[in-house]
LUMDOKOL-341881 format. One line per field, with one value per residue: residue in one letter; x negated, y, z negated of N, C-alpha, C, O in turn. Coordinates in pm, 1 decimal. Example, Ala and Ser with C-alpha at 12.3 -4.5 7.8 and 13.67 -1.06 7.14 Angstrom:
type: c(a;s) $
nx: c(-1319.0;-1285.0) $
ny: c(-569.0;-225.0) $
nz: c(-780.0;-708.0) $
cax: c(-1230.0;-1367.0) $
cay: c(-450.0;-106.0) $
caz: c(-780.0;-714.0) $
cx: c(-1320.0;-1290.0) $
cy: c(-330.0;3.0) $
cz: c(-780.0;-787.0) $
ox: c(-1423.6;-1340.9) $
oy: c(-331.9;113.8) $
oz: c(-846.5;-803.9) $
//
This chain:
type: c(m;t;i;s;s;e;e;i;l;s;l;v;k;g;l;n;t;t;v;s;i;e;e;i;d;e;r;s;n;f;s;d;i;g;i;d;s;l;e;l;f;t;l;l;l;g;i;e;e;k;y;g;i;k;i;p;e;e;k;v;a;e;l;n;s;i;a;r;i;k;q;y;l;n;g;e;l;c;q;t;a) $
nx: c(-7963.4;-7997.8;-8205.4;-8266.3;-8272.6;-8464.0;-8565.2;-8770.2;-8861.3;-8957.7;-9122.6;-9392.8;-9378.9;-9612.5;-9780.5;-9985.3;-10016.7;-9995.8;-9825.8;-9525.1;-9267.1;-9014.9;-8917.7;-8911.7;-8727.5;-8469.6;-8445.4;-8735.9;-8992.2;-9295.4;-9506.3;-9489.4;-9451.1;-9671.7;-9821.9;-10042.0;-10170.2;-10347.6;-10216.6;-9962.9;-9982.8;-10111.5;-9870.8;-9672.6;-9802.1;-9816.8;-9473.4;-9480.6;-9650.3;-9433.9;-9182.8;-9242.8;-9265.3;-9360.4;-9521.9;-9522.4;-9802.3;-9690.2;-9494.8;-9499.4;-9577.5;-9305.5;-9177.6;-9179.2;-9030.7;-8862.7;-8623.2;-8578.3;-8784.7;-8626.0;-8436.5;-8525.1;-8600.2;-8372.3;-8246.3;-8442.2;-8481.2;-8196.5;-8211.8;-8382.7;-8231.4) $
ny: c(-6025.6;-6268.2;-6541.6;-6737.0;-7059.7;-7050.9;-6738.8;-6858.6;-7029.0;-6914.6;-6782.5;-7042.9;-7063.9;-6905.8;-7029.9;-7124.7;-7455.2;-7704.1;-7862.9;-7963.2;-7696.6;-7749.3;-8040.5;-7987.7;-7987.7;-7886.0;-8047.2;-8120.2;-8350.7;-8142.4;-8251.9;-8495.6;-8441.3;-8326.9;-8114.7;-7995.8;-7931.6;-7720.9;-7550.3;-7549.8;-7391.3;-7151.2;-7040.3;-7002.7;-6759.7;-6649.8;-6577.3;-6530.0;-6282.6;-6136.3;-6105.8;-6033.2;-6175.7;-6395.3;-6723.5;-7015.5;-7233.7;-7455.8;-7507.3;-7528.1;-7835.8;-7891.4;-7757.3;-7816.2;-7835.7;-7631.3;-7674.2;-7694.2;-7436.1;-7257.5;-7278.3;-7241.7;-6955.7;-6869.0;-6880.2;-6721.0;-6468.9;-6375.4;-6387.0;-6143.6;-5961.0) $
nz: c(-14687.3;-14463.8;-14394.1;-14031.6;-13828.1;-13573.0;-13666.3;-13799.0;-13632.7;-13407.4;-13580.7;-13581.6;-13301.5;-13306.9;-13400.1;-13264.8;-13165.4;-13066.7;-13032.6;-12845.4;-12875.0;-12807.8;-12875.6;-13154.2;-13461.8;-13662.7;-13870.0;-13877.2;-13983.7;-14034.8;-14036.5;-13924.7;-13693.4;-13586.6;-13627.5;-13880.0;-14206.8;-14222.4;-13990.4;-14143.5;-14374.5;-14290.5;-14129.5;-14370.3;-14480.4;-14323.3;-14298.8;-14581.2;-14555.6;-14363.3;-14494.9;-14742.8;-14942.9;-15193.1;-15174.7;-15435.5;-15497.8;-15579.4;-15410.8;-15190.0;-15029.6;-15076.6;-14876.5;-14557.0;-14381.9;-14069.1;-14202.0;-14443.6;-14552.7;-14493.6;-14634.5;-14855.8;-14876.2;-14804.5;-15025.5;-15231.7;-15125.4;-15195.8;-15421.8;-15509.2;-15385.9) $
cax: c(-8076.7;-7996.7;-8307.4;-8228.8;-8384.8;-8448.1;-8675.4;-8913.7;-8909.9;-9066.5;-9355.6;-9393.3;-9448.0;-9702.7;-9945.4;-10063.2;-10001.7;-10019.5;-9677.5;-9412.4;-9180.1;-8848.2;-8973.0;-8901.4;-8550.9;-8467.6;-8470.5;-8849.1;-9124.1;-9385.6;-9650.0;-9456.4;-9453.8;-9849.5;-9815.0;-10142.5;-10227.4;-10384.0;-10106.6;-9870.6;-10083.4;-10084.1;-9690.2;-9639.7;-9896.4;-9712.9;-9372.6;-9479.9;-9637.7;-9307.8;-9037.9;-9290.1;-9290.7;-9512.1;-9409.8;-9601.1;-9877.4;-9655.1;-9392.3;-9570.9;-9585.8;-9163.4;-9203.9;-9195.3;-8953.4;-8795.0;-8475.1;-8643.9;-8867.6;-8515.1;-8299.2;-8617.3;-8658.7;-8288.7;-8259.5;-8557.3;-8445.2;-8066.4;-8204.2;-8433.3;-8178.1) $
cay: c(-6081.9;-6433.7;-6611.0;-6813.2;-7101.9;-6924.5;-6686.6;-6952.7;-7120.2;-6803.9;-6792.6;-7158.4;-7070.3;-6844.2;-7079.9;-7197.5;-7560.8;-7829.6;-7893.6;-7847.8;-7638.0;-7795.0;-8098.6;-7937.3;-7964.1;-7755.4;-8111.6;-8283.2;-8337.5;-8084.9;-8343.1;-8592.9;-8368.2;-8298.0;-7970.5;-8034.6;-7865.6;-7612.0;-7530.4;-7487.5;-7222.5;-7063.9;-7059.3;-6972.9;-6696.1;-6540.2;-6562.3;-6454.7;-6102.1;-6100.9;-6086.9;-5921.4;-6292.2;-6510.6;-6796.3;-7059.2;-7288.8;-7558.4;-7545.5;-7552.2;-7920.7;-7916.6;-7637.2;-7941.0;-7841.4;-7565.5;-7674.2;-7636.3;-7342.8;-7150.0;-7299.7;-7154.7;-6855.5;-6769.0;-6876.7;-6629.6;-6312.8;-6331.4;-6350.9;-6046.9;-5843.2) $
caz: c(-14599.7;-14421.7;-14258.1;-13961.0;-13790.4;-13485.6;-13668.8;-13837.6;-13544.2;-13354.5;-13633.3;-13581.3;-13195.6;-13312.0;-13446.0;-13117.7;-13243.9;-12925.7;-13059.0;-12786.3;-12934.3;-12770.4;-12989.0;-13286.8;-13450.2;-13754.3;-13997.5;-13824.0;-14073.3;-13962.9;-14023.1;-13842.9;-13530.7;-13504.7;-13745.1;-14012.3;-14360.8;-14188.7;-13949.7;-14245.6;-14464.5;-14150.7;-14136.4;-14473.4;-14514.9;-14144.4;-14419.3;-14692.9;-14499.8;-14300.0;-14548.6;-14818.9;-15085.5;-15260.8;-15206.0;-15557.5;-15456.6;-15611.7;-15348.3;-15035.2;-15023.1;-15048.6;-14732.4;-14473.5;-14217.2;-14055.6;-14271.2;-14579.7;-14552.5;-14440.8;-14799.2;-14967.5;-14824.9;-14841.5;-15178.9;-15249.2;-15063.8;-15230.4;-15575.0;-15476.2;-15286.4) $
cx: c(-8039.9;-8139.9;-8277.7;-8302.1;-8475.3;-8560.2;-8790.2;-8917.4;-9022.2;-9226.5;-9439.7;-9444.3;-9541.8;-9875.2;-10030.9;-10128.2;-10013.2;-9927.1;-9602.5;-9266.4;-9034.8;-8845.8;-8945.6;-8774.4;-8541.2;-8511.3;-8611.4;-8913.6;-9231.9;-9492.7;-9576.1;-9498.5;-9638.2;-9896.4;-9924.3;-10127.7;-10214.6;-10239.9;-10023.9;-9886.7;-10019.7;-9912.5;-9644.0;-9720.4;-9782.9;-9558.0;-9341.4;-9497.6;-9518.6;-9200.7;-9100.2;-9245.5;-9363.3;-9422.2;-9547.5;-9606.7;-9793.4;-9573.3;-9444.1;-9535.7;-9399.7;-9109.9;-9251.5;-9143.5;-8881.7;-8637.8;-8456.1;-8706.8;-8666.8;-8406.4;-8416.1;-8538.0;-8535.9;-8265.8;-8310.3;-8524.6;-8311.4;-8113.8;-8308.1;-8318.4;-8069.4) $
cy: c(-6216.9;-6464.8;-6701.5;-6885.5;-7041.1;-6840.9;-6771.3;-6996.5;-6977.2;-6788.0;-6975.5;-7135.9;-7010.8;-6900.2;-7136.5;-7338.3;-7602.5;-7907.7;-7831.1;-7832.0;-7697.8;-7942.8;-8145.9;-7918.3;-7888.7;-7833.0;-8159.3;-8199.2;-8250.7;-8204.8;-8476.2;-8587.8;-8319.3;-8151.7;-7981.2;-7930.9;-7731.8;-7438.3;-7405.3;-7396.7;-7173.4;-6994.6;-6973.8;-6874.0;-6564.5;-6538.6;-6484.3;-6244.7;-6053.9;-6072.0;-6025.8;-6038.4;-6324.7;-6630.8;-6898.1;-7205.8;-7433.8;-7638.3;-7570.2;-7723.8;-7944.4;-7857.9;-7745.5;-7950.3;-7696.3;-7531.8;-7583.6;-7470.7;-7247.3;-7168.7;-7228.2;-7007.4;-6756.5;-6781.9;-6738.0;-6477.6;-6278.9;-6307.5;-6224.2;-5925.6;-5809.3) $
cz: c(-14571.4;-14327.5;-14135.5;-13886.1;-13708.7;-13503.4;-13737.0;-13807.2;-13463.4;-13431.8;-13555.5;-13431.6;-13183.5;-13365.8;-13331.8;-13162.1;-13057.2;-12936.9;-12931.1;-12862.4;-12917.4;-12824.1;-13095.9;-13339.3;-13651.0;-13872.0;-13906.5;-13925.2;-13996.3;-13933.0;-13895.8;-13676.9;-13466.8;-13604.8;-13826.2;-14107.5;-14315.8;-14165.2;-14045.0;-14326.4;-14417.4;-14188.3;-14246.4;-14524.1;-14425.2;-14240.2;-14507.2;-14634.8;-14454.6;-14374.0;-14708.6;-15014.6;-15093.9;-15320.3;-15295.1;-15464.7;-15420.7;-15501.3;-15180.1;-15008.1;-14969.1;-14905.9;-14579.8;-14384.3;-14207.9;-14146.0;-14449.8;-14592.5;-14562.4;-14615.3;-14874.8;-14962.5;-14816.6;-14999.0;-15305.0;-15229.8;-15143.8;-15371.3;-15594.7;-15439.1;-15461.2) $
ox: c(-8051.9;-8166.6;-8244.9;-8405.7;-8567.2;-8648.6;-8906.2;-8972.6;-9144.0;-9345.1;-9540.0;-9556.3;-9598.5;-9991.6;-10142.5;-10247.4;-10034.3;-9921.6;-9601.1;-9184.4;-8951.0;-8728.8;-8943.4;-8699.6;-8634.5;-8578.1;-8584.1;-8913.0;-9258.3;-9544.3;-9635.1;-9543.2;-9691.3;-10010.9;-9852.0;-10060.9;-10127.0;-10199.9;-10013.5;-9795.9;-9904.9;-9875.5;-9577.5;-9723.9;-9718.1;-9538.0;-9247.9;-9428.8;-9482.9;-9113.0;-9019.1;-9217.5;-9458.9;-9338.4;-9661.8;-9520.8;-9799.6;-9567.4;-9399.4;-9430.6;-9365.6;-9017.9;-9356.9;-9165.9;-8844.0;-8569.8;-8394.1;-8639.0;-8625.5;-8334.9;-8381.6;-8443.1;-8542.6;-8271.0;-8256.4;-8543.1;-8297.4;-8063.1;-8320.9;-8335.9;-7988.8) $
oy: c(-6292.5;-6417.6;-6799.0;-6830.4;-6977.4;-6835.3;-6735.0;-7090.3;-6965.7;-6783.4;-6980.3;-7183.8;-7020.8;-6860.4;-7187.6;-7352.4;-7530.4;-8013.0;-7711.7;-7917.5;-7692.0;-7979.3;-8259.9;-7840.4;-7858.3;-7782.2;-8265.8;-8079.8;-8293.2;-8235.0;-8522.7;-8663.2;-8293.9;-8115.8;-7960.5;-7833.8;-7649.2;-7337.3;-7282.7;-7316.9;-7139.1;-6911.0;-6874.1;-6888.1;-6462.6;-6417.3;-6407.3;-6144.0;-5941.7;-6006.6;-5977.8;-6003.6;-6305.6;-6651.8;-6881.5;-7268.0;-7503.2;-7760.1;-7635.4;-7728.1;-7995.4;-7906.6;-7730.3;-8034.7;-7640.9;-7429.7;-7501.1;-7394.7;-7187.1;-7089.0;-7150.0;-6967.0;-6633.6;-6686.4;-6686.7;-6388.0;-6158.9;-6217.0;-6196.6;-5808.1;-5716.5) $
oz: c(-14667.8;-14217.0;-14203.1;-13848.6;-13760.2;-13417.9;-13717.5;-13864.7;-13477.4;-13399.2;-13484.4;-13413.9;-13074.7;-13371.3;-13341.2;-13189.4;-12959.6;-12873.3;-12900.9;-12896.2;-13007.3;-12812.0;-13142.2;-13280.2;-13725.4;-13962.1;-13851.1;-13955.1;-13883.8;-13825.4;-13798.3;-13590.5;-13358.7;-13632.4;-13923.7;-14071.9;-14341.3;-14223.1;-14044.2;-14349.5;-14445.9;-14270.7;-14218.6;-14646.3;-14448.8;-14233.5;-14528.9;-14651.5;-14490.6;-14317.6;-14787.8;-15129.3;-15018.7;-15408.0;-15252.5;-15402.3;-15319.3;-15484.7;-15085.8;-14944.2;-14862.4;-14840.2;-14517.9;-14297.5;-14311.2;-14156.5;-14516.9;-14661.6;-14661.5;-14676.1;-14963.4;-15029.7;-14817.7;-15076.5;-15403.0;-15312.3;-15167.6;-15437.4;-15713.9;-15471.5;-15466.8) $
//
């Protein structure tokens, strides 16, 4: 299973954030575009539930863009497949 940027972006859309989805690029740093730490935590919890994985707390700070989340998820899902 491979996770796409679009799948992660759809989860970002569900955050009810004030950030315009059109201004989010795959490499946009979430904090630079106004997604705060609580919204990021909510996003990562949703990802854990959707894909059935556990994201270690020490990884949270590294997962600051769609590209980094996608890279991490695809690596984790390949290991568990």
